[in-house]
Kinemage of the C-alpha trace (Angstrom):
@kinemage 1
@onewidth
@group {chain A} dominant
@subgroup {mainchain}
@vectorlist {calphas} color= white
{ca met a 1} P -27.588 -42.972 -15.295
{ca thr a 2} L -27.004 -40.782 -18.288
{ca gly a 3} L -24.464 -37.976 -17.697
{ca met a 4} L -23.121 -39.465 -14.475
{ca leu a 5} L -19.605 -40.793 -14.023
{ca arg a 6} L -19.228 -44.338 -12.981
{ca pro a 7} L -17.508 -44.510 -9.580
{ca ser a 8} L -14.703 -46.616 -11.021
{ca leu a 9} L -13.774 -43.885 -13.548
{ca leu a 10} L -13.981 -40.918 -11.147
{ca pro a 11} L -10.545 -41.275 -9.480
{ca ser a 12} L -8.696 -41.571 -12.801
{ca arg a 13} L -10.472 -38.553 -14.316
{ca val a 14} L -9.833 -36.421 -11.244
{ca phe a 15} L -6.192 -37.502 -11.309
{ca leu a 16} L -5.934 -36.372 -14.952
{ca leu a 17} L -7.377 -32.949 -14.083
{ca leu a 18} L -4.933 -32.234 -11.250
{ca pro a 19} L -2.083 -30.988 -13.517
{ca leu a 20} L -4.527 -28.667 -15.307
{ca leu a 21} L -5.758 -27.322 -11.969
{ca ala a 22} L -2.185 -26.698 -10.793
{ca val a 23} L -1.331 -24.776 -13.980
{ca thr a 24} L -4.528 -22.708 -13.727
{ca leu a 25} L -3.959 -21.832 -10.077
{ca gly a 26} L -0.311 -21.020 -10.734
{ca ala a 27} L -1.280 -18.588 -13.496
{ca cys a 28} L -3.679 -16.804 -11.151
{ca ala a 29} L -1.175 -16.454 -8.324
{ca arg a 30} L 0.748 -13.208 -8.068
{ca pro a 31} L 4.178 -13.208 -6.537
{ca gly a 32} L 4.472 -11.285 -3.305
{ca ile a 33} L 7.042 -8.697 -2.372
{ca glu a 34} L 9.528 -9.871 0.218
{ca gly a 35} L 8.980 -8.069 3.526
{ca leu a 36} L 5.500 -6.750 2.681
{ca gln a 37} L 3.412 -6.661 5.829
{ca thr a 38} L -0.380 -6.685 5.633
{ca tyr a 39} L -3.039 -5.834 8.190
{ca ala a 40} L -6.826 -5.988 8.522
{ca tyr a 41} L -8.025 -2.557 9.652
{ca ala a 42} L -11.690 -1.979 8.824
{ca gly a 43} L -11.776 1.810 8.394
{ca gly a 44} L -14.484 4.287 9.282
{ca gln a 45} L -13.202 4.840 12.836
{ca gln a 46} L -12.963 8.592 13.262
{ca gln a 47} L -11.644 9.787 16.593
{ca glu a 48} L -10.594 13.152 18.006
{ca gly a 49} L -7.219 13.713 19.664
{ca arg a 50} L -3.971 11.773 19.669
{ca ile a 51} L -4.144 8.059 18.849
{ca ala a 52} L -1.678 5.284 19.712
{ca tyr a 53} L -0.796 3.078 16.745
{ca ala a 54} L 0.732 -0.395 16.527
{ca gln a 55} L 3.118 0.461 13.651
{ca thr a 56} L 5.459 3.356 12.861
{ca pro a 57} L 4.222 4.771 10.610
{ca pro a 58} L 0.690 3.440 11.065
{ca ala a 59} L -0.916 1.375 8.282
{ca gly a 60} L -4.529 1.859 9.334
{ca gly a 61} L -6.808 2.111 12.324
{ca ala a 62} L -8.685 4.995 13.883
{ca tyr a 63} L -7.954 8.453 12.503
{ca ser a 64} L -8.827 12.135 12.750
{ca pro a 65} L -11.953 13.432 11.000
{ca met a 66} L -9.548 15.600 8.925
{ca trp a 67} L -7.005 14.202 6.473
{ca gln a 68} L -3.516 15.320 5.468
{ca lys a 69} L -3.201 16.904 2.038
{ca cys a 70} L -1.032 14.719 -0.178
{ca ala a 71} L 2.223 16.596 -0.703
{ca his a 72} L 5.895 16.540 0.243
{ca tyr a 73} L 6.507 17.734 3.782
{ca thr a 74} L 9.894 18.545 5.292
{ca ala a 75} L 8.608 18.135 8.862
{ca pro a 76} L 6.737 15.177 10.370
{ca val a 77} L 2.975 15.121 9.864
{ca tyr a 78} L 0.447 14.002 12.446
{ca asp a 79} L -0.238 10.271 12.180
{ca glu a 80} L -3.955 10.814 12.791
{ca tyr a 81} L -4.284 12.968 9.639
{ca ala a 82} L -1.989 10.743 7.580
{ca val a 83} L -3.974 7.594 8.432
{ca his a 84} L -7.148 9.292 7.204
{ca ser a 85} L -5.289 10.054 3.944
{ca leu a 86} L -4.391 6.349 3.692
{ca glu a 87} L -8.061 5.501 4.084
{ca arg a 88} L -8.751 7.876 1.186
{ca gly a 89} L -6.336 5.913 -1.047
{ca ala a 90} L -3.012 7.686 -0.476
{ca leu a 91} L 0.458 6.195 -0.569
{ca trp a 92} L 2.565 7.401 2.356
{ca ile a 93} L 6.311 7.267 1.902
{ca ala a 94} L 7.900 7.892 5.278
{ca tyr a 95} L 11.629 8.519 5.407
{ca arg a 96} L 14.217 9.017 8.101
{ca pro a 97} L 14.886 12.711 8.706
{ca asp a 98} L 18.580 12.161 7.845
{ca leu a 99} L 17.832 10.919 4.292
{ca ser a 100} L 20.309 12.652 1.966
{ca ala a 101} L 19.154 15.412 -0.377
{ca ala a 102} L 20.257 13.271 -3.366
{ca asp a 103} L 18.173 10.302 -2.166
{ca leu a 104} L 15.188 12.551 -1.544
{ca gln a 105} L 15.447 13.940 -5.095
{ca ala a 106} L 15.730 10.409 -6.520
{ca leu a 107} L 12.668 9.378 -4.507
{ca gln a 108} L 10.661 12.365 -5.746
{ca ala a 109} L 11.634 11.573 -9.357
{ca leu a 110} L 10.562 7.938 -8.965
{ca leu a 111} L 7.242 8.982 -7.424
{ca ala a 112} L 6.623 11.533 -10.198
{ca arg a 113} L 7.102 8.798 -12.823
{ca ser a 114} L 4.721 6.512 -10.932
{ca ala a 115} L 2.053 9.150 -10.247
{ca ala a 116} L 0.408 9.079 -13.681
{ca pro a 117} L 0.130 5.483 -14.902
{ca gly a 118} L -0.948 6.426 -18.453
{ca asp a 119} L -4.074 4.286 -18.143
{ca pro a 120} L -7.206 6.486 -18.056
{ca glu a 121} L -8.943 3.803 -15.980
{ca val a 122} L -6.368 4.105 -13.167
{ca arg a 123} L -6.662 7.002 -10.746
{ca pro a 124} L -3.414 9.003 -10.460
{ca leu a 125} L -1.291 8.098 -7.480
{ca glu a 126} L -1.623 10.524 -4.581
{ca val a 127} L 1.452 10.578 -2.377
{ca leu a 128} L 2.139 11.802 1.114
{ca leu a 129} L 5.902 12.125 1.573
{ca ser a 130} L 7.226 13.040 5.009
{ca pro a 131} L 10.026 12.443 7.477
{ca val a 132} L 9.212 10.182 10.427
{ca pro a 133} L 11.678 10.094 13.324
{ca gly a 134} L 12.518 6.674 14.718
{ca leu a 135} L 11.961 4.565 11.582
{ca gly a 136} L 13.624 1.154 11.735
{ca thr a 137} L 14.609 1.424 8.038
{ca pro a 138} L 15.485 4.420 5.830
{ca leu a 139} L 12.095 4.327 4.044
{ca val a 140} L 8.684 2.799 4.667
{ca ala a 141} L 6.042 2.661 1.916
{ca thr a 142} L 2.527 2.445 3.342
{ca val a 143} L -0.970 2.149 1.905
{ca trp a 144} L -4.121 1.229 3.813
{ca asn a 145} L -3.494 -2.221 5.353
{ca ala a 146} L -0.081 -2.794 3.734
{ca gln a 147} L 3.415 -1.630 4.576
{ca leu a 148} L 6.861 -2.230 3.114
{ca pro a 149} L 10.029 -1.329 5.065
{ca leu a 150} L 12.785 -0.454 2.578
{ca ala a 151} L 16.581 -0.357 2.729
{ca gly a 152} L 16.694 2.868 0.697
{ca val a 153} L 15.612 4.664 -2.437
{ca asn a 154} L 17.368 2.129 -4.692
{ca asp a 155} L 15.687 -0.880 -3.063
{ca ala a 156} L 14.139 -2.692 -6.072
{ca arg a 157} L 11.120 -3.629 -3.966
{ca leu a 158} L 9.983 0.021 -3.954
{ca lys a 159} L 9.520 0.037 -7.722
{ca ala a 160} L 7.839 -3.377 -7.547
{ca phe a 161} L 5.478 -2.017 -4.875
{ca leu a 162} L 4.638 1.049 -6.969
{ca asp a 163} L 4.246 -0.997 -10.167
{ca gly a 164} L 1.945 -3.443 -8.372
{ca arg a 165} L -0.518 -0.842 -7.135
{ca asp a 166} L -3.420 -2.797 -8.640
{ca arg a 167} L -2.694 -5.426 -5.959
{ca trp a 168} L -2.738 -3.035 -2.998
{ca pro a 169} L -5.454 -3.698 -0.437
{ca ala a 170} L -8.530 -1.622 -1.167
{ca ala a 171} L -8.733 1.558 0.887
{ca pro a 172} L -12.252 2.137 2.279
{ca glu a 173} L -12.558 5.650 0.789
{ca ala a 174} L -10.097 5.293 -2.100
{ca ala a 175} L -12.178 7.305 -4.548
{ca leu a 176} L -12.041 10.429 -2.362
{ca gly a 177} L -8.295 11.072 -2.578
{ca cys a 178} L -6.279 13.649 -0.685
{ca ala a 179} L -5.722 16.531 -3.112
{ca ser a 180} L -7.065 18.786 -0.361
{ca gly a 181} L -6.797 18.527 3.407
{ca val a 182} L -4.828 19.941 6.298
{ca thr a 183} L -1.188 20.900 5.772
{ca met a 184} L -0.249 21.112 9.461
{ca thr a 185} L 3.020 19.528 10.569
{ca gln a 186} L 4.487 18.784 13.984
């Protein structure tokens, strides 16, 4: 019986390892962001025409074969194009059309600082910024399969969401980006 634990010693040794296991698992855990909603859309579902979505703005699902170019728009974009941009790795910041000019400038400045992480291994952040009528909160930050309703530009969770981009759910076509695409608005 060389190399085997005697049954009488097994419970005490396991009991001694439990604190080490708890510390190890605690170190691996990443704190979540309060209010972050996640979904399980698979991707790859191209569809022509208008599409009904479960969220406003949508966080995934079927989408148009064309994608929205990542840029700042002053009019609402079509959800079907925007969802395809999400699948290509974009961040969509939707805002209420009545967001003040000062808040919009502050948001653009924050996004500009977050766009280039300084790490050559991290792809620059591509952002779709557009008004969306009927939002339940002033801002909603969305990536493929994750969405964060925000109380405003100064909501600390926005910076935490942007800083934690390495924890965003993987977008099915993230490497493709949205530097090009349609620029049509509603």
